[in-house]
C-alpha positions as CSV (number, residue, x, y, z in Angstrom):
1,X,124.3,-5.2,78.9
2,X,128.1,-5.5,78.5
3,X,130.6,-4.6,76.1
4,X,132.8,-8.1,76.6
5,X,133.3,-10.0,73.8
6,X,131.9,-13.6,73.3
7,X,134.5,-16.1,73.4
8,X,133.7,-19.5,72.6
9,X,135.6,-22.4,71.2
10,X,136.0,-21.1,67.9
11,X,137.0,-17.7,68.8
12,X,139.3,-18.7,71.7
13,X,142.4,-18.9,69.3
14,X,142.0,-15.2,68.6
15,X,141.5,-13.8,72.0
16,X,144.5,-16.2,72.9
17,X,146.7,-14.7,70.7
18,X,145.6,-11.1,71.4
19,X,146.2,-11.9,75.0
20,X,150.0,-12.7,73.6
21,X,150.1,-9.6,71.6
22,X,149.6,-11.2,67.9
23,X,146.9,-10.2,65.7
24,X,145.1,-12.9,63.8
25,X,142.9,-13.0,60.8
26,X,141.3,-16.1,58.8
27,X,142.3,-17.2,55.0
28,X,140.5,-19.3,52.9
29,X,142.9,-21.9,51.2
30,X,140.1,-22.5,48.4
31,X,140.3,-18.7,47.3
32,X,143.3,-17.5,49.1
33,X,141.2,-14.5,50.5
34,X,142.0,-13.3,54.0
35,X,138.9,-11.8,56.0
36,X,138.0,-10.4,59.4
37,X,136.1,-11.0,61.7
38,X,136.8,-14.4,62.2
39,X,134.4,-16.7,60.8
40,X,134.1,-20.6,60.3
41,X,133.5,-20.2,56.6
42,X,135.0,-17.9,53.9
43,X,132.7,-14.8,53.2
44,X,133.8,-14.5,49.5
45,X,133.5,-18.2,48.3
46,X,131.8,-19.9,51.4
47,X,134.4,-22.4,51.5
48,X,134.8,-23.9,55.2
49,X,138.7,-24.3,54.2
50,X,139.9,-21.6,56.4
51,X,142.7,-21.1,58.7
52,X,144.3,-18.8,61.1
53,X,147.2,-16.7,59.9
54,X,149.1,-14.0,61.8
55,X,148.7,-10.5,60.5
56,X,151.5,-8.1,60.1
57,X,149.6,-5.5,62.7
58,X,150.5,-3.1,59.9
59,X,147.1,-1.1,59.0
60,X,146.1,2.4,57.5
61,X,143.2,4.7,58.9
62,X,140.2,4.4,56.7
63,X,137.7,6.4,58.9
64,X,137.3,7.2,62.4
65,X,134.5,9.3,64.5
66,X,135.4,10.3,68.2
67,X,133.0,9.3,70.7
68,X,132.4,11.7,73.6
69,X,129.3,10.0,75.2
70,X,129.0,6.3,76.0
71,X,127.2,5.1,78.7
72,X,128.2,1.5,78.1
73,X,130.9,0.0,80.5
74,X,133.7,-0.3,80.1
75,X,133.5,2.8,77.4
76,X,132.0,5.2,79.9
77,X,135.2,5.6,81.4
78,X,137.3,6.4,78.2
79,X,135.5,9.1,76.6
80,X,136.1,10.7,74.6
81,X,137.9,7.8,72.1
82,X,138.4,7.2,68.4
83,X,136.3,4.7,67.0
84,X,137.8,3.5,63.7
85,X,138.0,1.3,60.9
86,X,141.0,0.5,59.5
87,X,142.4,-1.4,56.3
88,X,144.8,-4.2,57.4
89,X,147.9,-4.5,55.1
90,X,146.4,-8.0,54.3
91,X,143.2,-6.3,52.9
92,X,140.4,-7.1,55.6
93,X,138.8,-3.7,57.1
94,X,138.7,-4.1,60.9
95,X,136.7,-2.3,63.3
96,X,138.8,-0.8,66.1
97,X,139.7,1.9,68.3
98,X,142.8,4.4,67.8
99,X,144.8,5.0,70.7
100,X,147.7,7.4,71.7
101,X,146.9,9.9,68.9
102,X,145.0,13.2,69.6
103,X,141.8,13.9,67.9
104,X,143.7,16.5,65.4
105,X,146.2,14.2,64.6
106,X,144.0,11.7,63.0
107,X,144.0,11.5,59.0
108,X,142.5,9.0,56.5
109,X,145.4,7.2,54.8
110,X,147.6,7.2,58.0
111,X,149.7,4.4,58.9
112,X,148.8,2.5,62.1
113,X,149.8,-0.5,64.1
114,X,148.4,-3.0,66.1
115,X,148.8,-2.5,70.0
116,X,146.9,-4.2,72.7
117,X,144.8,-3.5,75.7
118,X,143.6,-5.5,78.6
119,X,140.1,-4.6,80.0
120,X,138.6,-4.5,83.1
121,X,137.2,-8.1,82.3
122,X,140.6,-9.5,81.9
123,X,140.0,-9.9,77.8
124,X,142.8,-8.2,75.6
125,X,141.4,-6.6,72.7
126,X,143.5,-5.3,69.5
127,X,143.5,-1.5,69.2
128,X,145.8,0.4,66.9
129,X,148.0,3.5,67.4
130,X,150.6,5.7,65.1
131,X,153.9,3.4,64.8
132,X,156.9,4.9,66.8
133,X,159.0,7.1,64.8
134,X,162.7,6.0,64.2
135,X,165.5,8.5,62.8
136,X,165.0,12.2,62.2
């Protein structure tokens, strides 16, 4: 068993964008609502008139759980890690991982921004981290 995402002709656009440091979501042209994970139809109105759209990469932390044990590669080498759900600025919720933030620094509602990590299989996945602070 592997944790590598299944990349097919439909999802290749998403994974290629991630490899370039861009987060994509899908938006329905019939009802105007965005969604994530990528689907070939709108989960709100069932229209098949959906397009790829670049997301801002900004999100807020909705919930998380720190995983201390996972025997499934590649996660076994990263424990503990923060498995999370974030609210993307565009509206959809996304399952992800929060990186670069200490466990005691995680807070519901904290701002996050997309970062990208290449795995040992060569697939780049979006993760989220605290934005860099500028100024005092």
